[in-house]
C-alpha positions, 0 to 999 in steps of 0.5 A: 497148837496142842498143849498136852497136860498129862496128869494123875487122876485125882492128883492134888499136885497135878490139879495145882500144876494144871491150874497154874499152866492154864492160867499162864497160857489160857487155851482156846479149847479144852479137851478132857479125858472123859465120856462124851456121852455126858458132854451136855452135863458139863455146864452144871459143874459151875452150878451153885448146888454142885459141890464136889465130890460128885460123879458122872454116871453113864449107863445103858438103860437097856442093860443096867449092869452096864454102868460106869461112874466118873468121880470128881473131887475138887482136887481132880485135874479134870474138875479143875479144867472144867471149871476153869473153862466154864468160868472163862467161856472157853469151849470144853468137852470130853474126848474119850471113846464114848461109853456107847461104844465101850459098852458095846465092846464089852458086850463081846465085840472085842474079847481079849485073853488076859496076858502078862503085860509090862508094868513100866511104872513099877519098874521105874519106881523100883529103880528109884527105890520105891516098892509102890509106883504110886508113892514114886509118882507122889514124890516125883510129880505130885509134890514136885517143886518144878514149875508147871511147864517143867512138870508137864514136859517131864511127864510127857518125855518120861511117858514116851520113854516108858511106853517105848520100853514096853514089849507088849502092845496096848489093849485093843480098847486102849488103842481105840480110845487113843485113836478116838481122842486123836480124832477129837483133837483134830476136830478141835483144831479145825475150830480154832487157830489157837491152842487146844489144851488136852487134859489126859492121863499121863500114859496117853500123853505121848500118843496124843502129842503125836497126833500131827504125825499120825494120819487121820485115815489110820485112826479112822480105819481103826475106828471103822465099824464100831458098834454102839448102844444107847446111853444115858448120863446124869450127875450123882452125889459121891462120897470119899468112902 
């Protein structure tokens, strides 16, 4: 079984809803949208000296211009998921496309021309009377009085409709990321007959929920031949500023 938790990154309401959902139905495996390059650093999240805000730094030691930070606050849903799993001895790992591949893509393996892309979030926010999609999300989900189960079901169905309304395709990188995440879900399902909890940005929720309906060979073909570079990772202090 797959439980999809579509969240807003660093959303306090999303974090609270996620914690409630995990406590109500503890999973057997937790997968989090994040860089697998840093899987070995996850156990440090519950170390006595680790107090958010902190960030994971993943970088290419051969080209230091290639570096990405992944910050976490105590109200980040991903941080909540990590700590929840670690404190209960539940296997937990990151599931996004490794930065070793992402850096290689950004070196020129995939060159995309900037084009106009649909913005369904702005469109639905406008229909709801909001000029800012972030304020709409805050009102609709972060401050929602729904139960956690209802919240994530609503997010999933809404994102399915919004993605279905797009007239332009997702970027190549997004397609690769989602294919990789589906592969990680399939791999996790092979390790347990129980529930695999998937914590991801809301936009990815529908295509990850559809994993059982998409052939693994399709995703494998999309990912075949990806180049990679070596990466290193570390935890680093972070500030809100």
